BALOBA-1460 file (C-alpha; in Angstrom, 3 decimals):
// residues 197
<rec num="1" residu="m" x="-11.571" y="-1.578" z="17.416"/>
<rec num="2" residu="l" x="-10.527" y="1.409" z="15.124"/>
<rec num="3" residu="r" x="-9.729" y="0.752" z="11.370"/>
<rec num="4" residu="i" x="-7.733" y="3.359" z="9.671"/>
<rec num="5" residu="g" x="-6.791" y="2.946" z="6.547"/>
<rec num="6" residu="l" x="-3.164" y="4.646" z="5.495"/>
<rec num="7" residu="t" x="-2.638" y="5.424" z="1.856"/>
<rec num="8" residu="g" x="-0.090" y="7.488" z="-0.509"/>
<rec num="9" residu="g" x="1.319" y="7.242" z="-3.846"/>
<rec num="10" residu="i" x="4.459" y="5.231" z="-4.250"/>
<rec num="11" residu="g" x="7.461" y="7.379" z="-2.652"/>
<rec num="12" residu="s" x="4.990" y="9.345" z="-0.312"/>
<rec num="13" residu="g" x="6.330" y="7.883" z="3.260"/>
<rec num="14" residu="k" x="3.507" y="5.378" z="4.027"/>
<rec num="15" residu="s" x="5.671" y="2.925" z="5.051"/>
<rec num="16" residu="t" x="7.551" y="5.757" z="7.662"/>
<rec num="17" residu="v" x="4.243" y="6.331" z="8.619"/>
<rec num="18" residu="a" x="3.241" y="2.839" z="9.718"/>
<rec num="19" residu="g" x="6.202" y="2.717" z="11.284"/>
<rec num="20" residu="l" x="5.663" y="5.803" z="13.555"/>
<rec num="21" residu="l" x="2.032" y="4.449" z="13.995"/>
<rec num="22" residu="a" x="3.220" y="1.032" z="15.185"/>
<rec num="23" residu="a" x="5.385" y="2.427" z="17.501"/>
<rec num="24" residu="r" x="2.423" y="4.193" z="19.334"/>
<rec num="25" residu="g" x="0.823" y="1.033" z="19.660"/>
<rec num="26" residu="a" x="-1.426" y="0.540" z="16.542"/>
<rec num="27" residu="r" x="-1.730" y="-2.760" z="14.549"/>
<rec num="28" residu="i" x="-0.330" y="-3.257" z="11.124"/>
<rec num="29" residu="i" x="-1.806" y="-4.669" z="8.113"/>
<rec num="30" residu="d" x="0.448" y="-4.481" z="5.320"/>
<rec num="31" residu="a" x="-1.313" y="-4.924" z="2.077"/>
<rec num="32" residu="d" x="1.931" y="-5.113" z="0.206"/>
<rec num="33" residu="r" x="3.901" y="-7.677" z="2.210"/>
<rec num="34" residu="i" x="0.465" y="-9.624" z="2.224"/>
<rec num="35" residu="a" x="0.250" y="-9.301" z="-2.185"/>
<rec num="36" residu="r" x="3.722" y="-10.976" z="-1.506"/>
<rec num="37" residu="e" x="2.923" y="-13.740" z="0.976"/>
<rec num="38" residu="v" x="-0.094" y="-15.082" z="-1.434"/>
<rec num="39" residu="v" x="2.079" y="-15.724" z="-4.708"/>
<rec num="40" residu="e" x="4.783" y="-17.558" z="-2.792"/>
<rec num="41" residu="p" x="5.489" y="-20.678" z="-4.263"/>
<rec num="42" residu="g" x="3.141" y="-23.278" z="-3.538"/>
<rec num="43" residu="t" x="-0.169" y="-21.251" z="-3.095"/>
<rec num="44" residu="p" x="-2.900" y="-20.785" z="-5.569"/>
<rec num="45" residu="g" x="-1.838" y="-17.040" z="-5.622"/>
<rec num="46" residu="l" x="0.503" y="-17.993" z="-7.807"/>
<rec num="47" residu="a" x="-0.432" y="-20.602" z="-9.465"/>
<rec num="48" residu="a" x="-3.587" y="-18.759" z="-10.984"/>
<rec num="49" residu="v" x="-1.116" y="-16.104" z="-11.925"/>
<rec num="50" residu="v" x="1.384" y="-18.716" z="-14.006"/>
<rec num="51" residu="a" x="-1.899" y="-19.687" z="-15.186"/>
<rec num="52" residu="e" x="-2.954" y="-16.087" z="-16.436"/>
<rec num="53" residu="f" x="0.588" y="-15.233" z="-17.243"/>
<rec num="54" residu="g" x="2.444" y="-17.968" z="-18.570"/>
<rec num="55" residu="p" x="5.485" y="-19.780" z="-16.942"/>
<rec num="56" residu="d" x="7.678" y="-16.703" z="-18.370"/>
<rec num="57" residu="v" x="6.907" y="-15.179" z="-15.054"/>
<rec num="58" residu="l" x="8.626" y="-17.608" z="-12.984"/>
<rec num="59" residu="t" x="12.477" y="-17.797" z="-11.705"/>
<rec num="60" residu="a" x="14.138" y="-20.934" z="-12.358"/>
<rec num="61" residu="e" x="13.464" y="-21.978" z="-9.037"/>
<rec num="62" residu="g" x="9.745" y="-21.828" z="-9.281"/>
<rec num="63" residu="a" x="9.209" y="-18.234" z="-7.601"/>
<rec num="64" residu="l" x="7.742" y="-15.283" z="-8.982"/>
<rec num="65" residu="d" x="10.150" y="-13.176" z="-11.161"/>
<rec num="66" residu="r" x="8.517" y="-9.691" z="-9.929"/>
<rec num="67" residu="p" x="10.630" y="-7.539" z="-12.741"/>
<rec num="68" residu="a" x="9.428" y="-10.067" z="-15.969"/>
<rec num="69" residu="l" x="5.773" y="-9.502" z="-14.142"/>
<rec num="70" residu="a" x="6.107" y="-5.777" z="-13.917"/>
<rec num="71" residu="a" x="7.301" y="-5.295" z="-17.377"/>
<rec num="72" residu="v" x="4.032" y="-7.353" z="-18.596"/>
<rec num="73" residu="v" x="1.397" y="-5.516" z="-16.274"/>
<rec num="74" residu="f" x="2.997" y="-2.168" z="-16.299"/>
<rec num="75" residu="a" x="3.224" y="-1.855" z="-20.166"/>
<rec num="76" residu="d" x="-0.236" y="-3.046" z="-20.604"/>
<rec num="77" residu="p" x="-3.104" y="-1.771" z="-18.144"/>
<rec num="78" residu="e" x="-5.608" y="-4.949" z="-19.139"/>
<rec num="79" residu="a" x="-2.973" y="-7.338" z="-18.171"/>
<rec num="80" residu="r" x="-2.941" y="-4.862" z="-15.175"/>
<rec num="81" residu="r" x="-6.324" y="-5.303" z="-14.466"/>
<rec num="82" residu="r" x="-6.200" y="-9.107" z="-14.740"/>
<rec num="83" residu="l" x="-3.422" y="-9.512" z="-12.528"/>
<rec num="84" residu="d" x="-5.174" y="-7.315" z="-9.687"/>
<rec num="85" residu="g" x="-8.346" y="-9.380" z="-10.375"/>
<rec num="86" residu="i" x="-6.184" y="-12.561" z="-9.185"/>
<rec num="87" residu="v" x="-4.247" y="-10.923" z="-6.421"/>
<rec num="88" residu="h" x="-6.553" y="-8.412" z="-4.778"/>
<rec num="89" residu="p" x="-9.215" y="-10.587" z="-3.492"/>
<rec num="90" residu="l" x="-6.501" y="-12.757" z="-1.869"/>
<rec num="91" residu="v" x="-5.243" y="-9.815" z="-0.217"/>
<rec num="92" residu="r" x="-8.367" y="-8.896" z="1.349"/>
<rec num="93" residu="q" x="-9.304" y="-12.023" z="2.557"/>
<rec num="94" residu="r" x="-5.728" y="-12.433" z="4.424"/>
<rec num="95" residu="a" x="-6.183" y="-9.043" z="5.559"/>
<rec num="96" residu="l" x="-9.515" y="-10.029" z="7.143"/>
<rec num="97" residu="e" x="-8.173" y="-13.185" z="8.689"/>
<rec num="98" residu="l" x="-5.515" y="-10.771" z="10.445"/>
<rec num="99" residu="i" x="-8.001" y="-8.295" z="11.314"/>
<rec num="100" residu="a" x="-10.241" y="-11.041" z="12.997"/>
<rec num="101" residu="e" x="-7.320" y="-11.695" z="15.139"/>
<rec num="102" residu="a" x="-7.083" y="-8.453" z="16.658"/>
<rec num="103" residu="p" x="-8.296" y="-7.584" z="20.392"/>
<rec num="104" residu="a" x="-11.563" y="-5.335" z="20.332"/>
<rec num="105" residu="e" x="-10.081" y="-2.354" z="21.183"/>
<rec num="106" residu="a" x="-7.016" y="-2.428" z="18.807"/>
<rec num="107" residu="v" x="-5.997" y="0.507" z="16.460"/>
<rec num="108" residu="v" x="-5.730" y="-1.252" z="12.863"/>
<rec num="109" residu="v" x="-4.049" y="0.253" z="10.556"/>
<rec num="110" residu="q" x="-4.030" y="-1.128" z="7.187"/>
<rec num="111" residu="d" x="-1.313" y="0.019" z="4.795"/>
<rec num="112" residu="v" x="-2.956" y="-0.275" z="1.447"/>
<rec num="113" residu="p" x="-1.285" y="1.470" z="-1.569"/>
<rec num="114" residu="l" x="-4.091" y="1.225" z="-3.752"/>
<rec num="115" residu="l" x="-7.024" y="1.896" z="-1.353"/>
<rec num="116" residu="v" x="-8.495" y="4.746" z="-3.787"/>
<rec num="117" residu="e" x="-7.929" y="2.906" z="-7.071"/>
<rec num="118" residu="t" x="-9.909" y="-0.155" z="-5.326"/>
<rec num="119" residu="g" x="-12.562" y="1.885" z="-4.245"/>
<rec num="120" residu="q" x="-12.035" y="0.637" z="-0.546"/>
<rec num="121" residu="a" x="-12.121" y="4.117" z="1.350"/>
<rec num="122" residu="a" x="-15.401" y="3.380" z="2.859"/>
<rec num="123" residu="s" x="-14.162" y="0.481" z="4.565"/>
<rec num="124" residu="y" x="-12.644" y="2.545" z="6.926"/>
<rec num="125" residu="d" x="-13.453" y="4.443" z="10.182"/>
<rec num="126" residu="l" x="-10.273" y="7.109" z="9.030"/>
<rec num="127" residu="v" x="-8.726" y="7.776" z="5.752"/>
<rec num="128" residu="l" x="-5.143" y="8.794" z="6.716"/>
<rec num="129" residu="v" x="-3.529" y="9.860" z="3.176"/>
<rec num="130" residu="v" x="0.378" y="10.769" z="3.223"/>
<rec num="131" residu="e" x="1.826" y="13.030" z="0.340"/>
<rec num="132" residu="a" x="4.978" y="14.608" z="-0.635"/>
<rec num="133" residu="d" x="5.510" y="16.558" z="-3.406"/>
<rec num="134" residu="l" x="6.411" y="14.741" z="-7.022"/>
<rec num="135" residu="g" x="10.104" y="15.647" z="-6.888"/>
<rec num="136" residu="t" x="10.998" y="14.441" z="-3.643"/>
<rec num="137" residu="r" x="9.008" y="11.287" z="-4.602"/>
<rec num="138" residu="i" x="11.244" y="11.103" z="-7.670"/>
<rec num="139" residu="e" x="14.217" y="11.178" z="-5.702"/>
<rec num="140" residu="r" x="13.529" y="8.860" z="-3.009"/>
<rec num="141" residu="l" x="12.362" y="6.014" z="-5.831"/>
<rec num="142" residu="v" x="15.492" y="6.591" z="-7.812"/>
<rec num="143" residu="l" x="17.510" y="6.282" z="-4.474"/>
<rec num="144" residu="r" x="15.822" y="2.571" z="-4.010"/>
<rec num="145" residu="g" x="16.989" y="2.083" z="-7.621"/>
<rec num="146" residu="l" x="14.315" y="2.700" z="-10.117"/>
<rec num="147" residu="a" x="15.233" y="4.322" z="-12.724"/>
<rec num="148" residu="e" x="13.495" y="8.035" z="-13.058"/>
<rec num="149" residu="q" x="10.902" y="7.255" z="-15.970"/>
<rec num="150" residu="d" x="10.084" y="3.823" z="-13.768"/>
<rec num="151" residu="a" x="9.499" y="6.143" z="-11.288"/>
<rec num="152" residu="r" x="7.384" y="8.696" z="-13.301"/>
<rec num="153" residu="a" x="5.348" y="5.696" z="-14.843"/>
<rec num="154" residu="r" x="4.429" y="4.271" z="-11.447"/>
<rec num="155" residu="i" x="3.333" y="7.208" z="-10.097"/>
<rec num="156" residu="a" x="1.275" y="8.017" z="-12.814"/>
<rec num="157" residu="a" x="-0.417" y="4.568" z="-12.672"/>
<rec num="158" residu="q" x="-1.567" y="5.431" z="-9.633"/>
<rec num="159" residu="a" x="-4.370" y="7.624" z="-8.251"/>
<rec num="160" residu="t" x="-3.838" y="11.570" z="-8.238"/>
<rec num="161" residu="d" x="-3.154" y="13.375" z="-4.741"/>
<rec num="162" residu="e" x="-6.811" y="14.880" z="-5.377"/>
<rec num="163" residu="q" x="-8.325" y="11.584" z="-5.859"/>
<rec num="164" residu="r" x="-6.775" y="10.679" z="-2.628"/>
<rec num="165" residu="r" x="-7.514" y="13.992" z="-0.604"/>
<rec num="166" residu="a" x="-11.337" y="13.450" z="-1.769"/>
<rec num="167" residu="v" x="-11.528" y="10.448" z="0.411"/>
<rec num="168" residu="a" x="-9.082" y="11.880" z="3.348"/>
<rec num="169" residu="h" x="-10.064" y="12.151" z="6.930"/>
<rec num="170" residu="v" x="-6.444" y="13.724" z="7.497"/>
<rec num="171" residu="v" x="-3.781" y="14.352" z="5.067"/>
<rec num="172" residu="l" x="-0.126" y="13.936" z="6.232"/>
<rec num="173" residu="d" x="2.547" y="16.651" z="4.380"/>
<rec num="174" residu="n" x="5.811" y="14.161" z="3.873"/>
<rec num="175" residu="s" x="7.696" y="16.843" z="1.925"/>
<rec num="176" residu="g" x="9.617" y="18.066" z="4.990"/>
<rec num="177" residu="t" x="11.948" y="16.718" z="7.830"/>
<rec num="178" residu="p" x="11.401" y="13.335" z="9.429"/>
<rec num="179" residu="e" x="11.175" y="15.434" z="12.622"/>
<rec num="180" residu="e" x="8.032" y="17.398" z="11.229"/>
<rec num="181" residu="l" x="6.691" y="14.288" z="9.743"/>
<rec num="182" residu="a" x="6.652" y="12.526" z="13.582"/>
<rec num="183" residu="e" x="4.909" y="15.899" z="14.661"/>
<rec num="184" residu="q" x="2.156" y="15.213" z="12.411"/>
<rec num="185" residu="v" x="1.502" y="11.800" z="13.284"/>
<rec num="186" residu="d" x="1.483" y="12.610" z="17.524"/>
<rec num="187" residu="r" x="-0.617" y="15.244" z="16.500"/>
<rec num="188" residu="f" x="-2.782" y="12.921" z="14.174"/>
<rec num="189" residu="w" x="-2.744" y="10.468" z="16.990"/>
<rec num="190" residu="t" x="-3.944" y="12.771" z="19.938"/>
<rec num="191" residu="e" x="-6.383" y="14.570" z="18.167"/>
<rec num="192" residu="r" x="-8.113" y="11.870" z="16.080"/>
<rec num="193" residu="v" x="-7.015" y="8.050" z="17.582"/>
<rec num="194" residu="a" x="-6.576" y="8.744" z="21.267"/>
<rec num="195" residu="r" x="-9.833" y="10.881" z="21.644"/>
<rec num="196" residu="d" x="-11.967" y="8.070" z="19.631"/>
<rec num="197" residu="g" x="-10.436" y="5.236" z="21.920"/>
């Protein structure tokens, strides 16, 4: 099994790269998707979040009110640490279960936005970092509906490009066209995955 850690800042294009890798046969484990699953209604994760942050982080239907929780944790680093302390262990446990289900010859790509911030780089055979210039990332986030100020705040809350490069085996530049990105993914697959497979 080849385990690849895929990371990059918000708006860099990790999801696009994950899709390109999946099309080549990789098994994708998406930390953001798992993070949503572990706090769905009825889960111990949601109960722990409510115990920590109170019922104001719930919608009227009893689901997690993500904007309400974001307003608390993005304004208060200590609150964010407390939330991470609840959610990250649950995400890691579920990811390990999914890895255990993969066949021995699988190429498993874990899409982990906070790979650097959570000190997980050494857990992977290869770390693949996706980058895009700051202006491009902000533009993408604004197109997704974030206010520019919120986009800048989220980017600032994450690791820097330099910190990500320090743990990267391969860096992909997603500041250009989709075709240019696809060519880089092809080259990565041929040179680093197929060769080692």
